[in-house]
N, C-alpha and C positions, 0 to 999 in steps of 0.2 A: 743453720741447716734448713734448706726450703723443703716442703713438704706439698704433697698435691691431693687434692681432694678426690676421690674416684668419681664422684658425681659430676665434677666439673668436666671430665673427659667425654667426648662423643662415644656412644655405645660402641660404634665400629673399631674404636681404638683402646678399648678397656682391655686389660690383660686377664686372662686366665679364665676361672670360673664366672666370676661378676661380669665379665664382658660377655661371655656366652649366653648368661641368663638376661643380660640387657638385652642382647640380639634377639633372643628369643620372645622376650616381652614386645619387642619392636615390630618383630614379625608377626606375633598374633594380632597386634592391635591394628596393623595395617589390614591383615587378612579379613579381620571383624568389619574394619571399615568399607572393604571392597563389597564383601557379603551384604552389608546394612544397605549401601547405595545401591546395588544391583536389585536386590530385594523390592526396595521401595520405587525404583523406576519400573520393574518388571509388574508391578501392580498398577500402574496407570494404563488407561485404553489406548488405543492408536489415537484416537482424537485428542485425549489429552496430552500425549505425547508430542503431537503435532503443533498444539497450541504453544507449548513451552520451547518448540525449536527442536525437537529430539527425534530421530529416527528410532525404531525400536532396534534396527541392526546396529545403532551406536552404543547401546547400553553397556555392553561390556566394555568398551572403549573409556566412556565417561566414568564408569566405576572404577576403573584401573587409574585412570588420571586422579580422581579423588583420593585414593588409598595411596598410590605409589610416586604421585607426580607425573610431569612429563608426559 
């Protein structure tokens, strides 16, 4: 009889309560990463952002890409 370890199944495919909790943890982690990157970039001056090639208008997009990809 074959068994499957639930930890080897991606969070989006886990059934029931365990899957829901895994998806919530993943969403919380991604949201925290978004806020971390956004907050860090927001603290830079316009000059510092320009030096690293970032426009202040792009901070949200960059934070989104860091947390959620694409």
